[in-house]
C-alpha positions as CSV (number, residue, x, y, z in Angstrom):
1,M,4.7,22.1,25.0
2,Q,1.1,21.6,26.8
3,I,-0.4,18.7,28.1
4,Q,-4.0,18.7,28.3
5,T,-6.2,16.5,30.3
6,L,-9.7,16.7,30.6
7,P,-11.4,16.3,34.0
8,T,-12.3,12.7,34.5
9,T,-14.4,10.5,37.2
10,N,-12.8,6.9,36.0
11,P,-9.0,8.6,34.6
12,T,-7.7,4.6,33.7
13,T,-4.6,4.6,31.6
14,N,-2.8,1.6,30.3
15,P,-2.0,-0.9,33.6
16,L,1.8,-1.8,32.0
17,A,2.3,2.4,31.3
18,S,5.3,3.2,34.3
19,R,6.2,7.0,34.9
20,E,9.9,5.6,34.2
21,A,11.1,7.0,30.6
22,F,10.6,3.7,28.9
23,L,11.4,5.3,25.6
24,A,13.0,9.4,25.5
25,I,13.0,11.8,22.6
26,D,15.5,14.3,24.1
27,N,15.8,17.8,22.2
28,V,15.9,15.9,18.5
29,S,15.8,18.6,16.0
30,K,16.6,17.3,12.3
31,V,18.2,19.4,9.3
32,Y,18.3,18.4,5.7
33,D,21.1,19.9,3.4
34,T,19.0,20.9,0.2
35,A,20.8,23.2,-3.2
36,K,18.8,26.2,-1.3
37,G,20.6,25.4,2.3
38,S,19.5,24.1,5.5
39,Y,16.1,22.7,5.6
40,P,15.1,22.2,9.6
41,V,12.4,19.4,9.7
42,L,12.1,19.2,13.3
43,E,13.6,21.3,16.2
44,N,13.8,20.8,19.9
45,V,11.4,18.1,20.0
46,N,10.8,16.3,23.6
47,L,8.8,13.3,24.2
48,T,9.0,11.0,26.8
49,V,7.0,7.4,26.6
50,S,6.2,4.9,29.2
51,E,6.3,1.2,28.6
52,G,2.9,0.1,27.1
53,E,1.6,3.2,26.5
54,F,-0.5,3.4,23.0
55,I,0.9,7.0,21.4
56,C,-1.0,8.4,18.8
57,L,0.8,11.2,16.5
58,I,-1.4,13.8,14.5
59,G,-0.3,16.9,12.3
60,H,-0.7,18.3,8.9
61,S,1.5,16.8,6.0
62,G,5.2,17.6,6.2
63,C,5.3,18.4,10.0
64,G,7.9,15.6,10.3
65,K,5.8,12.9,12.0
66,S,7.6,10.3,9.7
67,T,11.2,11.5,10.3
68,L,10.5,11.5,13.9
69,L,9.4,7.7,14.0
70,N,12.2,7.0,11.4
71,M,14.8,8.2,14.3
72,V,13.2,5.7,16.8
73,A,13.3,3.0,14.1
74,G,16.8,3.8,13.8
75,F,16.6,4.6,10.0
76,L,17.8,8.3,10.4
77,H,19.7,9.9,12.9
78,P,18.9,13.6,14.8
79,S,21.2,16.3,13.9
80,E,21.0,17.4,17.4
81,G,19.8,15.8,20.3
82,E,18.9,12.0,21.0
83,V,16.9,8.9,21.1
84,R,16.6,6.5,23.9
85,L,14.9,3.4,24.5
86,R,15.6,1.9,28.3
87,N,18.5,4.6,28.5
88,Q,20.2,3.1,25.5
89,R,20.8,5.5,22.7
90,I,19.1,4.5,19.2
91,A,21.6,4.5,16.9
92,K,20.7,1.6,14.3
93,P,17.4,-0.5,13.7
94,G,17.1,-3.7,15.8
95,L,14.9,-6.3,16.5
96,D,13.5,-4.7,19.6
97,R,11.5,-2.3,17.4
98,M,9.2,-2.8,14.3
99,M,7.8,-0.7,12.0
100,V,4.2,-1.2,9.7
101,F,4.3,1.1,6.5
102,Q,1.1,2.1,4.4
103,N,2.3,0.7,1.9
104,Y,3.0,-2.8,3.2
105,C,6.6,-3.4,2.1
106,L,5.9,-7.2,1.8
107,L,8.9,-9.5,-0.2
108,P,6.2,-9.6,-3.7
109,W,8.0,-13.0,-4.4
110,K,6.8,-14.4,-1.1
111,T,4.1,-15.8,0.0
112,A,2.3,-14.4,3.4
113,F,3.7,-17.0,5.1
114,E,7.4,-16.9,4.1
115,N,7.0,-13.3,4.6
116,V,6.5,-13.9,8.4
117,Y,9.0,-16.8,8.5
118,L,11.5,-14.4,7.3
119,A,11.3,-12.2,10.0
120,V,11.2,-14.9,12.6
121,K,14.3,-16.5,11.0
122,S,16.2,-13.6,11.5
123,A,15.0,-12.8,15.3
124,Y,15.2,-16.5,16.4
125,P,18.3,-18.1,14.5
126,K,18.9,-20.8,17.1
127,K,15.4,-22.2,17.3
128,S,14.7,-24.9,15.2
129,H,12.7,-24.9,11.7
130,A,9.4,-26.5,13.7
131,E,9.6,-23.9,16.3
132,R,9.9,-21.0,13.5
133,V,6.8,-22.1,11.5
134,A,4.7,-22.8,14.7
135,I,5.7,-18.8,15.5
136,A,4.7,-17.7,12.1
137,D,1.6,-19.8,12.1
138,E,0.6,-18.5,15.5
139,H,0.8,-14.9,14.1
140,L,-0.9,-15.3,11.0
141,A,-3.8,-17.4,13.0
142,M,-3.6,-14.2,15.2
143,V,-4.7,-12.1,12.4
144,G,-6.9,-14.3,10.9
145,L,-5.0,-15.2,7.7
146,T,-4.6,-19.4,8.3
147,E,-6.4,-19.7,5.3
148,A,-4.1,-17.4,3.0
149,G,-0.7,-18.6,4.0
150,H,0.1,-19.5,0.7
151,K,-0.6,-16.5,-1.2
152,R,1.4,-13.9,-2.7
153,P,0.7,-10.5,-1.9
154,G,-0.6,-10.4,-5.6
155,Q,-3.0,-12.0,-4.3
156,M,-4.5,-10.4,-1.6
157,S,-6.8,-7.5,-0.9
158,G,-4.9,-4.2,0.9
159,G,-6.6,-5.3,4.1
160,M,-4.8,-8.8,4.3
161,K,-1.6,-7.5,3.1
162,Q,-1.8,-4.8,5.9
163,R,-2.7,-7.9,8.5
164,V,0.4,-10.1,7.3
165,A,2.6,-6.9,7.8
166,I,1.4,-6.8,11.5
167,A,1.5,-10.3,12.1
168,R,5.1,-9.9,10.6
169,A,6.2,-6.9,12.8
170,L,4.6,-9.0,16.1
171,A,6.1,-12.4,15.1
172,I,9.7,-11.2,16.8
173,R,7.8,-9.7,19.8
174,P,9.2,-6.3,19.5
175,E,9.3,-4.2,22.7
176,V,8.7,-1.1,20.6
177,L,6.0,-1.3,17.2
178,I,5.9,1.9,15.2
179,L,3.0,2.3,12.8
180,D,3.2,4.7,10.3
181,E,-0.1,5.5,9.1
182,P,-1.1,1.7,8.7
183,F,-4.7,2.2,7.6
184,G,-4.6,5.0,5.7
185,A,-4.9,3.3,2.3
186,L,-7.8,0.9,3.6
187,D,-11.9,1.9,3.1
188,A,-13.7,2.7,5.7
189,I,-15.1,-0.6,6.7
190,T,-11.5,-2.6,6.5
191,K,-10.2,0.0,8.4
192,E,-12.5,-0.4,11.3
193,E,-11.9,-4.2,11.4
194,L,-8.5,-3.7,11.8
195,Q,-8.5,-1.1,14.5
196,E,-10.6,-3.0,16.3
197,E,-8.1,-6.0,15.6
198,L,-5.0,-4.3,16.4
199,L,-6.2,-3.2,19.7
200,Q,-7.2,-6.9,21.1
201,I,-3.8,-8.1,19.6
202,W,-2.4,-5.5,21.6
203,Q,-3.9,-6.2,24.7
204,D,-3.5,-9.6,24.2
205,H,0.4,-9.0,23.6
206,P,1.5,-5.7,25.1
207,C,4.0,-3.8,23.7
208,T,4.6,0.1,23.5
209,V,3.0,1.8,20.3
210,L,3.5,4.6,18.6
211,M,1.7,5.3,15.7
212,I,1.1,8.4,12.9
213,T,-2.6,8.7,11.8
214,H,-4.3,11.8,10.1
215,D,-7.8,10.3,11.3
216,I,-8.6,11.9,14.6
217,D,-11.6,9.4,15.5
218,E,-8.8,6.6,14.9
219,A,-6.4,8.3,17.5
220,L,-9.2,9.0,20.1
221,F,-10.3,5.2,19.8
222,L,-7.0,3.8,20.0
223,A,-4.7,5.8,21.8
224,D,-3.3,6.4,25.6
225,K,-2.4,10.1,24.5
226,L,-2.5,12.0,21.3
227,V,0.8,14.1,20.3
228,M,-0.2,16.8,18.2
229,M,2.4,18.8,16.2
230,T,3.5,22.2,14.9
231,N,3.5,22.8,11.1
232,G,6.8,22.5,9.3
233,P,9.4,23.9,8.8
234,A,11.3,23.3,12.3
235,A,7.9,21.6,13.8
236,K,7.6,21.0,17.4
237,I,5.2,19.1,19.6
238,G,2.5,21.6,20.0
239,E,0.3,19.5,23.0
240,V,-0.3,16.2,24.3
241,L,-4.2,15.2,24.8
242,E,-4.4,12.6,27.5
243,I,-7.3,10.1,26.2
244,P,-9.4,9.1,29.7
245,F,-11.5,6.6,27.9
246,P,-11.6,2.9,30.2
247,R,-9.9,-0.3,28.2
248,P,-11.1,-2.4,26.9
249,R,-12.8,-0.2,24.8
250,V,-15.9,-0.1,22.7
251,R,-16.4,2.3,20.0
252,T,-20.1,2.9,20.2
253,Q,-19.4,3.4,24.4
254,V,-16.6,5.5,22.9
255,M,-18.4,7.8,20.7
256,D,-20.9,8.6,22.9
257,D,-18.9,9.5,25.9
258,P,-19.9,13.5,26.3
259,R,-15.8,13.9,26.6
260,Y,-15.4,12.4,23.2
261,K,-16.6,15.4,21.6
262,E,-15.0,17.7,23.7
263,L,-11.6,16.3,22.8
264,R,-12.0,15.8,19.5
265,N,-12.8,20.1,19.1
266,S,-10.1,20.3,20.8
267,A,-7.7,18.4,18.5
268,L,-9.4,19.8,15.5
269,D,-9.1,23.5,16.9
270,F,-5.5,22.9,17.3
271,L,-4.9,21.7,13.3
272,F,-7.2,23.8,11.4
273,H,-7.3,27.2,13.5
274,R,-4.4,27.4,15.6
275,F,-1.9,25.4,13.4
276,A,-3.8,25.4,10.1
277,H,-1.5,24.5,7.2
278,S,0.2,27.5,5.7
279,E,0.2,28.2,2.2
280,E,4.0,28.6,1.7
281,P,5.5,26.2,-0.4
282,A,7.4,23.1,0.5
283,P,10.4,23.1,-0.5
284,T,11.8,19.7,-2.7
285,I,13.8,17.8,0.2
286,A,10.7,18.3,2.5
287,V,9.3,14.8,3.9
288,N,6.1,14.2,3.5
289,S,5.8,16.9,1.1
290,V,1.9,16.1,0.0
291,S,0.7,19.5,0.8
292,P,-3.1,20.6,0.9
293,S,-4.7,22.9,-1.5
294,S,-4.8,26.2,-0.5
295,E,-8.6,26.0,0.3
296,Y,-7.3,23.6,3.1
297,A,-6.0,26.8,5.2
298,S,-8.4,29.3,3.9
299,N,-11.7,27.4,4.8
300,A,-10.1,26.4,8.3
301,S,-9.1,29.6,9.6
302,N,-12.6,30.0,9.6
303,A,-13.0,28.1,13.3
304,S,-12.4,31.5,15.1
305,N,-11.9,30.0,18.3
306,A,-12.0,26.8,20.8
307,S,-15.4,26.9,21.5
308,N,-16.5,27.3,18.3
309,A,-14.5,24.4,17.0
310,S,-17.3,23.2,14.6
311,N,-16.4,25.6,12.2
312,A,-13.1,23.8,11.5
313,S,-15.3,20.8,10.7
314,N,-17.8,22.6,8.1
315,A,-14.1,24.0,6.8
316,L,-13.0,20.2,6.5
317,R,-15.9,19.1,4.6
318,A,-16.0,22.1,2.6
319,F,-12.1,21.3,1.4
320,S,-13.4,17.4,0.8
321,L,-16.2,18.2,-1.5
322,R,-13.7,20.4,-3.9
323,N,-11.2,17.4,-3.7
324,G,-14.5,15.3,-4.7
325,S,-15.1,18.0,-7.9
326,I,-11.2,17.9,-8.5
327,A,-11.5,13.9,-8.6
328,L,-14.7,13.8,-10.5
329,A,-13.0,16.5,-13.5
330,A,-9.8,14.0,-13.4
331,T,-12.0,11.1,-13.8
332,A,-13.6,12.9,-16.9
333,S,-10.2,13.6,-18.4
334,I,-9.0,10.3,-18.3
335,C,-12.2,9.3,-20.2
336,L,-11.5,12.1,-22.6
337,L,-8.0,10.6,-23.2
338,G,-9.3,6.9,-23.4
339,S,-11.2,8.1,-26.2
340,V,-9.1,9.9,-28.2
341,L,-6.7,6.9,-27.4
342,Y,-9.1,4.5,-29.0
343,A,-10.0,6.9,-32.1
344,Q,-6.4,6.9,-32.7
345,L,-6.4,2.7,-32.7
346,Q,-9.2,3.1,-35.2
347,N,-7.5,5.2,-37.7
348,N,-4.5,3.2,-37.8
349,Q,-6.7,-0.1,-38.4
350,L,-8.4,1.8,-41.2
351,Q,-4.8,3.0,-42.6
352,R,-3.7,-0.5,-42.7
353,G,-6.7,-1.5,-44.5
354,N,-8.6,-3.4,-42.4
355,A,-12.3,-2.5,-42.4
356,D,-13.0,-4.7,-38.9
357,K,-14.3,-2.4,-36.5
358,I,-12.3,-3.0,-33.4
359,T,-13.9,-4.0,-30.2
360,P,-12.8,-4.4,-26.3
361,A,-12.6,-7.9,-24.9
362,P,-14.9,-8.7,-22.2
363,Q,-13.6,-9.6,-19.1
364,V,-14.0,-12.7,-18.2
365,S,-13.6,-13.5,-14.2
366,A,-10.1,-12.3,-14.1
367,P,-8.1,-14.1,-10.8
368,S,-7.4,-11.4,-8.5
369,A,-8.4,-7.5,-8.4
370,I,-4.8,-6.1,-9.0
371,S,-4.4,-2.4,-9.2
372,Q,-3.9,-1.4,-12.3
373,S,-0.6,0.0,-14.3
374,E,0.1,3.6,-13.6
375,S,1.5,3.8,-17.1
376,L,0.1,3.2,-20.5
377,P,2.2,0.9,-22.5
378,P,3.4,2.2,-26.5
379,I,0.7,2.4,-28.6
380,A,1.9,0.6,-31.4
381,S,0.5,0.8,-35.2
382,D,0.4,-2.7,-35.9
383,P,-2.8,-4.5,-34.2
384,A,-1.1,-7.8,-33.7
385,T,1.2,-5.5,-31.0
386,Q,-1.9,-3.4,-29.4
387,P,-2.1,-4.3,-25.6
388,S,-4.8,-7.0,-25.5
389,E,-7.6,-5.3,-24.1
390,I,-8.3,-4.6,-27.9
391,T,-8.4,-7.0,-30.5
392,T,-9.3,-8.0,-33.7
393,N,-10.7,-10.6,-35.7
394,Q,-7.3,-10.3,-37.7
395,P,-5.9,-13.8,-37.4
396,E,-3.3,-13.9,-35.0
397,T,0.3,-16.0,-35.2
398,T,2.2,-17.6,-32.6
399,A,5.3,-15.6,-31.3
400,T,8.8,-16.0,-33.4
401,P,11.4,-18.5,-32.5
402,S,13.6,-15.7,-31.6
403,I,11.5,-15.6,-28.4
404,S,11.6,-19.6,-27.7
405,S,8.0,-19.9,-29.2
406,P,6.6,-22.1,-31.7
407,S,7.1,-20.3,-35.2
408,V,3.4,-21.5,-36.3
409,T,1.7,-19.1,-39.0
410,S,-1.6,-21.5,-39.4
411,V,-4.9,-19.9,-38.6
412,T,-5.8,-21.7,-35.0
413,P,-9.3,-21.6,-33.9
414,E,-10.3,-20.1,-30.6
415,I,-11.8,-21.3,-27.2
416,T,-15.0,-18.9,-26.6
417,D,-16.5,-20.8,-23.9
418,P,-16.6,-18.9,-20.9
419,T,-16.6,-21.5,-18.4
420,Q,-13.7,-22.9,-20.2
421,I,-11.6,-19.7,-20.1
422,S,-12.3,-18.9,-16.8
423,E,-10.5,-22.1,-15.6
424,L,-7.8,-21.7,-18.3
425,N,-7.3,-18.2,-16.5
426,W,-6.7,-19.8,-13.3
427,K,-4.9,-22.3,-14.8
428,L,-2.4,-20.0,-16.5
429,Y,-2.4,-17.5,-13.2
430,D,-1.2,-20.5,-11.0
431,L,1.2,-21.9,-14.0
432,I,3.1,-18.4,-13.9
433,D,2.7,-17.4,-10.4
434,Q,4.3,-20.9,-9.5
435,N,7.3,-20.2,-12.1
436,W,8.0,-16.6,-11.3
437,Q,10.8,-16.6,-9.2
438,Q,13.0,-13.8,-10.0
439,F,13.1,-10.9,-8.0
440,P,12.1,-7.8,-10.7
441,T,14.2,-5.6,-12.1
442,F,12.4,-3.9,-14.6
443,T,10.6,-0.8,-14.1
444,E,7.8,-0.9,-16.1
445,D,5.0,-3.4,-16.6
446,L,5.7,-6.2,-19.0
447,I,3.0,-6.9,-21.4
448,Y,2.5,-10.4,-23.0
449,L,-0.2,-11.7,-25.2
450,V,-0.1,-15.7,-24.4
451,K,-2.4,-18.5,-25.9
452,V,-3.2,-21.6,-24.5
453,N,-4.4,-25.1,-24.9
454,S,-7.2,-26.9,-23.7
455,S,-5.4,-28.2,-21.2
456,G,-4.0,-25.2,-20.1
457,D,-0.4,-25.4,-21.7
458,I,1.4,-22.3,-23.0
459,F,1.3,-23.1,-26.8
460,S,2.9,-19.3,-27.4
461,Y,3.7,-15.9,-26.1
462,Q,4.1,-12.5,-27.6
463,P,5.8,-9.3,-26.0
464,S,3.0,-6.5,-26.3
465,N,5.1,-3.7,-25.6
466,Q,9.5,-3.1,-25.9
467,A,9.9,-3.7,-22.1
468,A,8.5,-7.3,-22.5
469,S,11.2,-7.9,-25.2
470,D,14.1,-6.5,-23.4
471,Y,13.2,-8.4,-19.9
472,L,11.9,-11.5,-21.2
473,Q,14.9,-13.9,-19.6
474,E,13.0,-12.1,-16.4
475,T,10.0,-14.1,-16.9
476,P,9.0,-18.2,-16.7
477,F,8.3,-17.8,-20.5
478,P,11.1,-19.4,-22.1
479,D,11.1,-22.0,-19.5
480,L,7.3,-23.0,-19.7
481,V,7.6,-22.9,-24.2
482,D,10.1,-25.9,-25.7
483,T,10.2,-25.1,-29.2
484,A,11.8,-28.3,-29.5
485,N,8.5,-29.9,-27.7
486,P,6.9,-31.8,-31.1
487,A,3.8,-31.5,-28.6
488,A,3.8,-27.9,-28.5
489,T,3.5,-27.7,-32.6
490,S,2.0,-30.7,-33.5
491,D,-1.4,-30.1,-33.5
492,S,-1.8,-26.6,-35.0
493,Q,-5.6,-26.7,-35.4
494,A,-6.1,-27.4,-31.8
495,P,-8.7,-24.2,-30.0
496,L,-6.6,-21.7,-28.2
497,A,-7.6,-19.2,-25.7
498,S,-5.6,-15.8,-25.6
499,F,-4.7,-13.9,-22.7
500,Q,-2.9,-10.7,-21.7
501,V,-0.3,-10.9,-19.1
502,V,0.7,-7.8,-17.1
503,L,3.6,-8.5,-14.8
504,T,4.6,-5.6,-12.7
505,P,8.0,-3.8,-11.2
506,T,6.3,-4.5,-7.8
507,G,6.0,-8.3,-8.4
508,E,2.3,-8.5,-9.0
509,L,0.5,-10.6,-12.0
510,E,-2.1,-10.0,-13.8
511,V,-3.9,-12.2,-16.3
512,T,-6.8,-11.1,-18.1
513,P,-8.8,-13.0,-21.1
514,V,-8.5,-11.4,-24.7
515,V,-12.0,-12.9,-26.5
516,Q,-12.4,-12.7,-30.3
517,P,-15.6,-11.4,-31.7
């Protein structure tokens, strides 16, 4: 292992960092047993971290970064060697170490406050309820989410969810904060904002930080040391770069420092020349097995030496452009698939003798920007059971009594005022969100067509896919519609508004208006 330190007239490190081995990774190896034999992920990894240091790990996908930090967290055990904290061997997870994941890992049925409070309650069982509430509120305020404490993950943006995850981790005052690509899924602006916030929080509430990143600029801005991993299998630590920039750091000053370019080029040369990713396929058990395309390695190999590391940057840009072309082609394929499905739906309508033209329902102020489902619901031949983005002017009936919905078959007028529909959209979202308390056990989206009256009360609901029928009892609909209630069926001619409601396996809720043409 090489440790490279660039000369500097103002060497500054974290004042809390000491020479003692606060965290020691001692000759650690990790081997997985596969159907094809043993697969060594890590081999003879050695690293010493001082108390209060901010360490970033970087390396190609599949080099064992997450595996290494999972052993620090206590989620995994080394096949050989050991990991020690304060000279005590780490054998299991503990409250002295907290982890923040790229995909947030929040409990979807709990609010932001409840997610943080759950960690506080586990860490401080002897504190009073009022004290635990104060700690949770303090840390939500620390990440700027005081006003969003009542929101569930499905109602929050990616940046907000990651702030909650950071607040939850810091609320128990861990000695080691472990961050596994915490900003990898965020847009560039949100990423920079959270980087600044993380540094400020870390300076106000010092702890030792281990962070995985694929962003060299992020590492140079945040870290005291940049640990660079060689390729797997049998990956190890190749080099450690000392980051000499003084703290507190200002991004523009760091990037204008002449040493910044030298450090960046050194890291690029390591990743895209000396340890460019090989084209050898990874085994099925490989950790972080998302491997780059072959262009990644072949283009990066054009960087001939460290003094010409800018070639590596050009290779990386070429790889990004190629990925952009692939993404564009994928988008075109999805559009083509959508056209085929749309034509199939039209054909089904014509076969049933319905000459009306199928029109997509306009989107009227959906309550939250929730990610779309990754799987399409089954396409039924009956227009009444189609997903509600595609609607017809054929009169629909309320759900059958078998699913506890009023069995009214008369045609009812539709509410068409956009303002009223928007208000009912929010009312329905809140009504379902407040009553959906059961943890999901289903594995695909549940899609329902729900009708509400002008007061926002659910008049009827109808499953739009098989999973919605199978898992109906996990939804709040049976409790929200009472067939024995005369008010639910007495005025069958009162105008109604139709909505598509989607409940996802991750606990997210989508409510979208369905407008009749």
